[in-house]
C-alpha positions in Angstrom: 0.0 0.0 0.0 1.2 3.5 -0.6 2.3 5.7 2.3 2.7 9.4 2.8 6.0 10.7 4.1 5.5 11.0 7.8 7.0 14.1 9.5 7.4 14.5 13.3 8.1 17.9 14.7 9.4 18.0 18.3 9.5 21.4 19.8 11.8 21.7 22.9 10.6 24.2 25.4 13.3 24.7 28.1 14.6 27.3 30.6 17.2 26.6 33.3 16.4 27.3 36.9 16.9 31.0 37.3 15.7 30.9 40.9 18.5 31.9 43.3 18.9 29.6 46.4 21.2 32.0 48.2 21.7 35.8 48.5 25.2 35.4 49.9 26.8 35.7 46.5 24.5 38.6 45.3 26.8 41.4 44.0 24.0 43.8 43.0 21.4 45.8 44.8 18.9 45.1 42.0 16.0 43.2 43.6 14.7 39.8 42.6 15.3 36.2 43.7 14.9 35.1 40.1 18.1 36.3 38.4 16.7 36.5 34.8 13.2 37.0 33.3 13.2 34.6 30.4 10.6 32.2 31.8 8.1 35.0 32.2 8.9 36.7 28.8 9.2 33.6 26.7 6.0 32.4 28.5 4.1 35.4 27.1 5.6 35.1 23.6 6.5 31.5 22.7 4.9 28.6 24.6 1.1 29.2 24.3 1.0 30.7 20.9 2.9 27.8 19.3 0.2 25.3 20.2 -2.7 27.7 19.7 -1.5 28.3 16.1 -1.3 24.5 15.6 -4.9 24.2 16.8 -6.0 26.1 13.7 -4.8 23.1 11.7 -6.5 20.1 13.3 -5.1 17.6 10.7 -1.6 18.3 11.9 -0.1 16.6 14.9 3.1 17.5 16.7 5.2 16.7 19.8 6.2 19.3 22.4 8.7 18.8 25.2 8.0 20.9 28.4 11.0 20.6 30.6 10.2 20.2 34.3 12.3 23.2 35.4 10.3 25.3 33.0 6.9 24.1 34.4 8.0 24.7 38.0 9.0 28.3 37.2 5.8 29.0 35.3 3.9 27.9 38.3 5.7 30.3 40.6 5.1 33.3 38.3 1.4 32.3 38.1 1.3 32.2 41.9 3.0 35.6 42.2 5.9 34.1 44.1 8.5 34.6 41.4 10.2 38.0 41.2 13.1 38.8 38.8 15.1 42.0 38.6 13.4 43.1 35.4 9.9 42.6 36.9 10.9 44.3 40.1 12.0 47.4 38.2 8.9 47.3 36.0 6.7 47.5 39.1 8.9 50.2 40.7 7.8 53.9 40.7 10.1 55.6 38.2 10.3 58.7 40.3 12.1 56.6 43.0 14.7 54.9 40.7 18.3 55.0 42.0 21.3 55.5 39.7 22.3 51.9 39.6 18.7 50.9 38.8 18.7 53.4 35.9 22.0 52.0 34.6 20.6 48.5 34.7 17.5 49.6 32.8 19.5 51.4 30.1 21.8 48.4 29.7 19.3 45.5 29.7 15.8 46.7 28.8 16.5 46.4 25.1 17.5 42.7 25.4 15.6 41.6 22.3 16.2 41.4 18.6 15.7 45.0 17.6 14.8 44.3 14.0 11.7 42.4 14.9 10.9 43.4 18.5 12.0 47.0 18.8 12.0 48.7 15.4 8.3 48.0 14.7 7.3 50.0 17.8 8.0 53.8 17.3 8.3 54.7 21.0 10.5 51.7 21.8 12.6 52.3 18.7 13.0 56.0 19.6 14.5 55.1 23.0 16.7 52.4 21.5 18.3 54.6 18.9 18.8 57.4 21.5 20.9 54.9 23.4 22.7 53.6 20.3 23.4 57.0 18.7 23.9 59.2 21.8 25.2 56.7 24.2 24.3 55.2 27.6 25.7 58.2 29.5 23.6 60.6 27.6 20.4 58.6 28.4 21.3 58.5 32.1 21.8 62.3 32.1 18.8 63.3 30.0 16.0 60.7 30.3 13.1 61.7 32.6 10.8 59.5 34.7 8.3 59.2 31.7 11.1 57.9 29.4 12.0 55.2 32.0 8.3 54.4 32.5 7.7 53.9 28.8 10.9 51.8 28.4 9.8 49.6 31.3 6.4 49.1 29.7 7.7 48.4 26.2 10.2 45.9 27.4 7.2 43.8 28.5 4.8 44.8 25.7 7.1 43.7 22.9 7.1 40.1 24.4 3.4 39.7 23.9 3.0 37.4 21.0 1.2 38.9 17.9 -1.5 36.3 18.4 -2.5 38.2 21.5 -2.5 41.7 20.0 -6.2 41.6 19.5 -6.8 41.2 23.2 -8.6 44.5 24.1 -6.1 45.5 26.8 -3.0 44.7 24.8 -4.4 46.4 21.7 -5.1 49.5 23.7 -1.5 49.6 25.1 0.0 49.0 21.6 -2.1 51.8 20.1 -1.4 54.3 22.8 2.4 53.7 22.5 3.6 56.0 25.2 2.7 57.8 28.4 2.6 54.6 30.5 2.1 54.8 34.2 2.9 52.5 37.1 -0.7 51.3 37.0 -0.3 50.4 33.3 2.8 48.4 34.1 1.0 46.5 36.9 -1.8 45.6 34.5 0.7 44.5 31.9 2.2 42.1 34.5 -1.3 40.8 35.3 -1.9 40.1 31.6 1.5 38.2 31.5 0.3 36.0 34.4 -3.0 35.4 32.7 -1.2 34.1 29.6 1.2 32.0 31.6 -1.7 30.3 33.4 -3.0 29.0 30.1 0.2 27.2 28.9 0.0 23.8 30.7 -3.8 23.5 30.5 -3.7 24.2 26.7 -1.1 21.5 26.2 -3.0 19.0 28.3 -6.2 19.7 26.4 -4.6 19.3 23.0 -2.9 16.1 24.2 -6.2 14.7 25.3 -7.7 15.6 21.9 -4.9 13.7 20.2 -3.3 16.6 18.3 -0.4 16.9 20.6 2.0 14.6 22.4 3.7 16.2 25.4 7.0 14.7 26.5 9.5 15.6 29.2 13.2 15.8 30.0 15.3 14.9 33.0 14.3 17.1 36.0 16.7 20.0 35.8 18.1 19.2 32.3 21.4 17.5 33.2 23.6 15.8 30.7 22.8 12.2 31.8 25.9 10.5 30.2 28.2 12.9 32.1 26.3 12.2 35.4 27.1 8.5 34.8 30.7 9.2 34.2 32.5 12.4 33.0 35.0 10.1 31.2 32.2 9.7 28.6 33.6 12.9 27.1 36.5 10.8 25.7 34.3 8.5 23.6 34.1 11.1 20.8 37.2 13.1 21.8 39.9 10.6 23.1 42.4 13.4 23.9 39.9 15.5 25.8 41.3 17.2 28.9 39.0 16.0 31.7 38.3 17.6 35.1 40.7 16.7 38.0 37.9 15.0 39.8 35.9 12.2 38.1 32.1 12.6 38.4 30.5 9.2 38.6 27.0 9.4 40.2 24.8 7.2 37.9 22.4 6.9 40.9 21.4 10.5 40.2 20.0 9.5 36.8 16.9 7.7 38.1 16.3 10.5 40.5 16.1 13.0 37.7 13.9 10.7 35.6 11.6 9.9 38.5 11.1 13.5 39.5 10.3 14.4 35.9 7.9 11.5 35.6 6.0 12.4 38.8 5.7 16.1 37.9 4.5 15.1 34.4 1.8 12.8 35.8 0.7 15.6 38.3 0.2 18.1 35.4 -1.1 15.9 32.6 -3.0 13.1 34.4 -1.1 10.3 32.5 2.4 8.9 32.2 4.8 10.3 29.6 5.8 8.1 26.7 8.7 10.1 25.3 11.9 11.5 26.8 14.0 14.4 25.3 17.3 13.6 26.9 19.0 16.9 27.7 20.9 18.3 24.8 19.9 15.1 23.0 22.7 13.4 24.9 22.7 9.7 25.1 25.0 6.8 26.0 24.7 3.1 26.7 24.9 3.8 30.4 21.7 5.8 30.6 19.4 3.4 28.7 18.6 1.0 31.5 17.5 3.9 33.7 15.3 5.3 30.9 13.6 2.0 30.3 13.3 1.2 34.0 11.4 4.4 34.6 8.9 3.4 31.9 9.7 5.6 29.0 8.9 4.1 25.6 11.1 6.3 23.3 13.7 9.0 23.2 15.3 11.2 20.6 18.8 12.2 19.6 20.7 13.7 16.6 21.8 12.4 13.3 25.4 12.8 14.4 24.9 10.3 17.2 23.4 7.8 14.7 26.3 8.4 12.3 28.8 7.6 15.0 26.8 4.6 16.0 26.6 3.2 12.5 30.1 4.4 11.6 28.5 6.2 8.7 29.1 9.8 7.7 25.9 11.5 6.7 26.9 13.4 3.6 24.6 15.7 1.6 24.3 16.9 -2.0 24.6 20.5 -3.0 20.9 21.1 -2.0 21.5 19.7 1.5 19.7 16.4 1.0 21.1 13.1 2.3 22.7 10.6 0.1 21.5 7.6 2.2 18.1 8.8 3.6 17.0 5.3 4.4 19.4 5.2 7.4 18.1 8.3 9.1 14.4 8.5 8.4 13.3 5.5 10.5 13.0 4.7 14.2 15.4 2.1 15.7 14.9 -0.3 18.6 17.3 -0.4 21.6 17.1 -3.6 23.6 17.9 -3.4 27.3 17.4 -5.9 30.2 14.7 -3.4 31.5 12.8 -3.5 28.3 13.0 -2.2 24.7 13.2 1.5 23.8 12.6 3.2 20.5 14.8 6.0 19.4 14.4 8.5 16.6 17.2 10.8 15.2 16.5 14.3 14.0 17.5 15.7 10.6 20.0 18.2 11.9 19.9 20.4 8.8 16.2 20.7 8.5 16.0 21.5 12.2 18.7 24.2 11.8 17.0 25.7 8.9 14.0 26.6 11.1 16.2 27.4 14.1 18.7 29.7 12.3 18.0 30.5 8.7 14.3 30.8 7.8 13.8 33.8 10.0 15.9 35.8 7.4 13.8 34.7 4.5 10.4 35.8 3.2 7.9 33.5 5.1 6.2 32.0 2.1 9.5 31.3 0.5 10.9 29.7 3.7 7.8 27.5 4.0 8.1 26.4 0.4 11.8 25.6 0.9 11.0 23.3 3.8 8.2 21.5 1.9 10.6 21.3 -1.1 13.2 19.5 1.0 10.6 17.0 2.3 9.5 16.3 -1.2 13.1 15.7 -2.2 13.4 13.3 0.7 10.4 11.4 -0.5 11.8 11.2 -4.0 15.1 10.0 -2.7 13.4 7.3 -0.6 11.4 6.2 -3.6 14.6 5.7 -5.5 15.8 3.2 -2.8 12.7 1.0 -3.6 12.9 -1.8 -6.2 10.8 -1.2 -9.3 9.5 2.0 -10.7 6.7 2.9 -8.2 5.7 6.5 -7.8 4.6 6.1 -4.2 6.4 5.2 -1.0 6.0 1.5 -0.3 6.9 1.6 3.4 6.4 4.1 6.2 9.3 6.5 6.7 9.6 9.2 9.4 11.5 12.5 9.2 12.1 13.9 12.6 12.6 17.7 12.9 13.5 18.6 16.5 14.6 21.9 17.8 14.4 24.7 20.4 10.8 25.9 20.3 11.3 29.4 21.8 14.5 31.3 20.9 14.4 31.2 17.1 11.1 33.1 16.8 12.7 36.3 18.0 14.4 36.5 14.6 11.2 36.0 12.6 8.7 38.7 11.5 5.7 38.6 13.9 7.3 35.9 16.0 7.2 33.3 13.3 3.4 33.4 12.8 3.6 34.2 9.1 6.1 31.4 8.5 4.2 28.8 10.5 0.8 29.7 9.0 2.3 29.3 5.5 4.1 26.0 6.5 1.0 24.5 8.2 -1.3 25.4 5.4 1.1 23.7 2.9 1.1 20.6 5.1 -2.7 20.7 5.4 -3.0 20.9 1.6 -0.3 18.4 0.7 -1.5 14.9 -0.2 1.8 13.2 0.4 3.0 14.7 3.7 1.5 13.8 7.1 2.4 15.4 10.4 2.3 12.9 13.3 3.4 12.7 16.9 6.3 10.3 17.5 4.1 7.9 19.6 1.5 7.8 16.9 4.0 6.6 14.4 5.7 4.2 16.7 2.4 2.6 17.7 1.4 2.1 14.1 4.8 1.3 12.8 7.1 -0.2 15.5 10.8 -0.1 14.6 12.1 -3.0 12.6 15.8 -2.2 12.8 17.7 -2.8 16.1 20.8 -0.9 17.3 22.8 -2.9 19.9 22.4 -0.8 23.0 26.0 -1.2 24.0 27.0 0.2 20.6 25.0 3.4 20.9 27.4 6.3 20.6 28.0 8.6 23.7 27.3 12.0 22.4 25.0 15.0 21.9 23.4 17.1 19.2 26.5 19.2 19.0 28.8 17.3 16.6 28.1 14.1 18.4 30.3 14.9 21.4 30.2 16.7 24.8 32.8 19.4 24.3 30.1 22.1 24.8 29.8 21.0 28.4 33.2 19.5 29.4 36.9 19.7 28.4 37.4 23.4 28.5 39.4 24.6 31.5 36.5 26.7 32.9 34.0 23.9 32.3 36.3 21.5 34.0 36.7 23.8 37.0 32.9 23.9 37.3 32.8 20.0 37.2 35.3 19.9 40.0 33.2 22.2 42.1 30.2 20.0 41.4 32.0 16.8 42.1 33.2 18.1 45.5 29.7 19.2 46.4 28.2 15.8 45.3 30.7 13.9 47.5 30.0 16.2 50.4 26.3 15.3 50.1 27.1 11.6 49.9 29.1 12.0 53.2 25.7 12.8 54.8 23.6 9.7 54.5 21.2 11.1 56.9 20.4 13.9 54.4 17.7 12.1 52.4 15.4 13.7 49.9 12.7 13.5 52.5 14.7 14.8 55.5 16.7 17.5 53.6 15.0 18.3 50.3 16.9 21.7 50.2 20.2 19.9 49.7 18.9 17.6 47.0 17.1 20.4 45.1 20.3 22.5 45.2 22.2 19.5 43.8 19.7 18.9 41.0 19.8 22.5 40.0 23.7 22.6 39.9 23.7 19.4 37.8 21.8 21.2 35.0 23.5 21.5 31.6 23.0 25.3 31.1 25.8 26.5 33.4 28.4 24.4 31.6 27.1 25.6 28.2 28.1 29.2 29.1 31.4 28.5 30.8 34.6 28.8 28.8 34.9 28.9 25.0 32.1 28.3 22.5 29.2 30.4 23.8 28.9 33.8 25.4 26.2 36.3 26.2 26.0 39.5 28.2 24.7 37.4 31.1 27.6 34.9 31.5 28.4 36.3 34.9 24.8 35.7 36.1 24.9 32.1 34.9 28.3 31.7 36.7 26.7 33.2 39.9 23.6 31.0 39.7 25.6 27.8 39.4 27.7 28.7 42.5 24.6 29.9 44.4 23.1 26.4 44.0 26.3 24.9 45.3 26.4 27.4 48.2 22.9 26.4 49.2 23.8 22.7 49.2 26.7 23.3 51.6 24.5 25.6 53.8 21.7 23.0 54.0 24.2 20.4 55.2 25.8 22.7 57.7 29.1 22.4 56.0 31.6 25.2 55.4 31.4 26.6 51.9 34.7 26.1 50.0 36.4 29.3 49.1 36.3 28.5 45.4 32.5 28.6 45.4 32.7 32.2 46.5 34.5 33.4 43.4 33.6 33.3 39.7 34.5 30.2 37.8 36.1 32.4 35.2 36.7 36.1 34.5 34.0 37.5 32.3 35.7 40.0 30.1 35.2 41.2 26.5 37.1 38.7 24.4 39.5 39.3 21.5 39.8 36.8 18.6 37.3 34.0 18.6 35.5 31.8 16.1 31.8 32.1 15.2 29.5 31.0 18.0 26.3 30.5 16.0 24.6 31.3 12.7 24.3 35.0 11.9 21.9 36.9 9.5 23.2 40.5 9.2 21.5 43.1 7.2 24.0 44.2 4.5 23.8 48.0 4.9 27.4 48.9 5.9 26.4 49.9 9.4 27.6 46.8 11.4 24.6 46.4 13.7 26.0 45.0 17.0 23.1 42.5 17.3 23.6 41.2 13.8 27.2 40.4 14.4 27.0 39.3 18.0 27.7 35.6 17.3 30.2 36.1 14.5 33.8 35.2 14.6 36.2 38.1 15.2 39.9 38.7 14.4 41.5 41.8 15.9 43.7 43.5 13.2 44.7 47.0 14.4 48.0 47.0 16.1 49.3 43.8 14.6 52.5 43.5 12.6 52.8 44.6 9.0 52.6 47.9 7.1 48.8 48.2 6.8 48.4 46.7 10.3 50.7 49.2 12.0 48.6 52.0 10.6 45.5 50.4 12.1 43.4 51.4 9.1 41.5 48.2 9.6 40.6 47.6 13.3 39.0 44.2 13.1 37.5 41.6 10.9 34.2 39.7 11.5 33.0 36.6 9.7 30.1 34.1 10.0 27.6 32.0 8.0 24.1 30.8 7.7 22.6 28.2 5.3 22.3 30.9 2.6 25.5 33.0 2.7 29.0 33.5 4.0 29.3 36.9 5.7 32.3 39.2 6.2 32.7 42.6 7.8 35.6 44.9 8.0 35.8 47.7 10.6 37.9 50.6 9.3 39.5 53.4 11.4 36.9 56.2 11.7 37.1 58.8 8.9 39.2 56.8 6.6 38.3 56.4 2.9 39.2 54.0 0.1 41.9 55.2 -2.3 43.0 58.0 -0.1 43.6 56.0 3.1 43.6 52.4 1.9 43.6 50.6 -1.5 40.3 50.7 -3.2 40.1 47.1 -4.4 39.3 44.2 -2.1 39.9 40.6 -3.3 38.4 37.6 -1.6 40.1 34.3 -2.5 39.0 30.9 -1.5 40.5 27.4 -1.8 39.0 24.1 -0.6 41.1 21.6 1.3 40.7 18.0 0.3 38.8 18.9 -2.8 40.1 17.9 -6.3 39.6 20.9 -8.6 41.4 23.5 -10.7 43.2 26.2 -8.8 45.0 29.4 -10.0 47.4 32.0 -8.6 46.0 35.3 -7.2 45.4 37.4 -10.4 47.4 40.5 -9.2 50.7 41.9 -10.1 53.7 42.4 -7.7 52.7 39.6 -5.4 55.3 38.7 -2.8 56.4 35.0 -3.0 55.3 34.1 0.5 52.6 32.1 2.1 49.6 32.3 1.7 50.0 34.7 -1.2 51.7 32.1 -3.3 48.9 29.6 -2.8 46.6 28.6 -5.6 42.9 29.5 -5.2 39.6 28.3 -6.7 37.3 31.3 -6.4 38.0 35.0 -6.6 35.6 37.8 -5.7 36.8 41.3 -6.5 35.1 44.4 -5.0 35.9 47.9 -6.1 35.1 50.0 -3.1 35.0 53.2 -5.2 32.9 52.2 -8.2 30.9 49.6 -6.1 31.4 47.0 -8.9 31.8 43.2 -8.4 33.8 40.7 -10.4 33.6 37.0 -9.7 35.9 34.3 -11.2 36.5 30.6 -10.9 39.8 28.8 -11.6 40.0 26.8 -14.8 42.6 24.7 -16.6 46.2 26.0 -17.1 45.9 28.6 -14.3 43.1 30.4 -16.0 40.4 32.5 -14.3 37.0 32.1 -15.9 34.2 34.7 -15.3 31.2 33.6 -13.4 27.9 35.3 -12.3 27.7 36.3 -8.7 24.8 37.3 -6.4 27.2 38.7 -3.8 26.3 42.0 -2.2 28.3 44.5 -0.2 27.7 47.9 1.4 30.0 50.4 3.0 29.1 53.1 5.5 30.5 53.0 9.0 32.0 49.6 8.1 32.2 47.2 5.0 29.7 44.3 5.0 29.7 41.5 2.4 27.4 38.6 1.8 28.4 35.8 -0.6 25.8 33.2 -1.4 26.9 29.5 -1.1 25.1 29.0 -4.4 27.9 31.1 -6.0 30.6 28.8 -4.6 28.8 25.5 -5.5 30.5 23.7 -2.6 28.8 20.7 -0.9 27.5 21.1 2.6 30.0 20.3 5.5 32.9 21.3 3.3 35.8 23.2 4.8 37.2 26.3 3.0 39.9 28.8 3.6 39.8 32.5 2.8 42.3 35.3 2.4 41.6 39.0 1.8 44.0 40.9 -0.5 43.9 44.7 -1.1 45.0 46.0 -4.5 45.1 49.2 -6.5 44.7 48.9 -10.3 45.3 45.2 -9.9 48.6 45.8 -8.2 49.1 44.0 -4.9 49.2 46.3 -1.8 48.5 44.2 1.4 46.6 41.3 2.8 44.9 40.0 5.9 44.7 38.2 8.3 48.5 38.3 8.5 50.3 35.0 8.0 47.0 33.1 8.3 43.8 32.1 6.5 40.3 32.4 7.7 38.9 28.9 8.3 35.2 28.5 7.4 32.8 25.5 7.3 29.9 25.3 4.9 26.8 24.5 7.0 
């Protein structure tokens, strides 16, 4: 019989425990025992609307993961017992604001994507651009009480999802735009609590109707394989530097699973079937505990499956898999405690929603996703014998991703995109959206993975380097290990007799603290995450009556502005030559000014930024203020790429007077020439006999306060996951003048 292509969306809704357990490490006078506001703000923007929107398309079924630590914090906000510093200030009379409170407001109350959440609102945008153009000091000296009151109101109003804009109260606030009072801000908070109170009941209702499957995660979102043994980090990275103290507390795994299970039953009136292991991290050691607790299935990433099968999932130039039959199916894991099913997400499709489609026109983005799924169906049909035009067996494409943060980068919080996507699915005869349990009930897995062969890894490159191995991350693990051993030295401190100690431990075992420590990820709130982690440890020692180690009193690492660093995430800058700080926040950076070399000594170029998304490679050059091409630096910029491990024609740099030194004497495959005076573009590809052949390019660049460049991957025609190397060369009338970065190449990876 013919089958549609089944598609399972799994939306992961998660926030770490922002609730402080100790004020002894508090370094600020800003009030609030919740250190950050993200449960409250994402609660009004992202959790309820996602499923309400789905309810408009009753044929479509999906899976949502509500992490226990998120549910617990939502409950406290509903009850009015949660207070974060942002909320405390929003409910504070602006006439009584102290200087440090004003500084905090000016610094943090624009913490949102300004393109989608600030610029559309004139009063909010006016205050934002006053800060950007005139500086924080000017705002502190010139803003009056009404300015602060409006900013406090707008920081909360902009987080109401557009789906709620027709609510009479919200519509009235949005239309008024300014002149907000303390009473208005109090009413805004009351409306936030009203929306928060609907989240869990709406999920339960839609699960009972069959349109949703709600799943859960370990209690405070710990990396279970690392709780079992931090040496698991060496499975994927054998040379990993591990913490001095080995963490081996596998008995904490069933505790996290049991607490998640019990909380789920309390809120949904039934047992969960699926488990989202934190950060999609799995290992053979965790499987018996997962099965013992009663879970039926869990999910992970294609990289974990690739490591397990010893198969590299390669893709064609459009990003579609060459061996789709390996990924788009569930597998069975056999354990002594019972069988488990496991599904593995398509990493690229998940990332397209999470990181790229927000920068595309919504209809085009939805069509692109549907096009990829149709291509998957065609590819699967080609694996069948004969010439049938329909799928002869059921296949499942799993798309699993964060269900909250990405929408900040979409117009209208993703509503336009999701409406277009869901309408396409509703109308499509050959695509069917299902919950994971629906599929597994109807089509149990027929392929078995030996449980002991399951790879130990996560959704990040199939390893654990995001959470362990870095010196700062390892120091945090040592602090946690010492605290865990201290608790073990108190057998009288059971979960019943000393719940404070155990809750503090569970909170400290969460994955989020380790995510932000060390290299790889950074935000303007790293110091707060550092503090929260140590506050949980402090509370554990306090509850046991033990002295607090001195190391717990001081930050795990110094939180300073960093110099050179690689990209931290996908970026989607607007190419207007202005170098918007939010657009380039996650880009890689190379400091140039002050380095060796003629151009570098003059510091005409201060720094270089670079990054990617699934559509383009991006580059930005910051020039010394007031400098101009031709008069202060050469007017021609040449970008030259070569591709390691790729067999292809390559040619010398097409400039005269080149020094015979690396990397200028390398051969390159692509050349993009930009004339910064005439604004013209020339694109070439290497041919036989060291020729350069003209090619069409859709690259764009703009220069104002900086130079910004976007080069489509379609121009380069390089397969996904390919490495490439780039050098920038300045010239004048095709005569070499200088290059950067000095004595190096910029390493880039195609997504």
